[in-house]
C-alpha angles and dihedrals in degrees: 000000000000110000114244112273127205133187108268105173147340119234122220114183124202140176088242131014092237092055090050093050091048090052093052094044093051093047103038102025094237128090122224115240124231114280113179146254132297103213096190093052102037092234138117133199150197126214139214121191116236098183134288111000093341129104146158118244125204109199133184140161109277108236091201094056126087116248108271122244091239136044114287118246126255094036091284092146093051114112092221093050091050090051090050093049091048085067092051145300118295143180104258109164151352136222130216125203126228139179091222112038095176093054090048090049090053091051094051116105091201112050110245091193132254120316109252131188115248138174143186118183107317093339116108126185146147118238136180113244124170112232092245093044096241123153111255111244089002088294097314097096108068131243110241120229134184117191119213118229125349098300117108127174093235090059090069098043124095115247109263091190086233120127135184109250100180145335125223134180144190129207135168089233104031100166098079090044091052091048091051092050091047091052088055094046092247102117091113094045097056126026113198122199134175119286135157091244133027111263136167122202132183126198113207133190109229136169084260092056129256115347127184122211 
């Protein structure tokens, strides 16, 4: 059986971390706080708490870091992604947590990539990353993550009083995406319909009302 999966975090990519944080602050009314650096990936991030064990991550290439020896995650080395982010930050992906990442990988109909160890500060986790860094299902099939120990980033973030209401996606060939989500038990968490281009959207409840990213 596939282990139960739960939304862990949303991923907003940006050309620079400051641009990404400005985008979130203007839309949601709360600014992400500095997270840290991912030395193996040459990226850095900022985080906004979205309730218990859930958060929003703004991620960007770290200009102070050397280029990594492998492809960066989340398509950040892709020419098309860089062109898109040059026009502005955007929600590109989401991650779900599991207590058995290998079992979840085996259940996936679309390969999320091998599970690799990662760390930032005193956080330790395993995360699926395709060898070429691409987004599984063009961002509509989640990255899998398994946190080590009892420490989770959201535990240390102030409550923004913002919550994820629903996720929705579009894809030019939605059937394989739907099948992959069903195999992971996530059909109710993300509804995917036909669209000319892949797109992920998140509706959030905020003190300002409902906001869609």
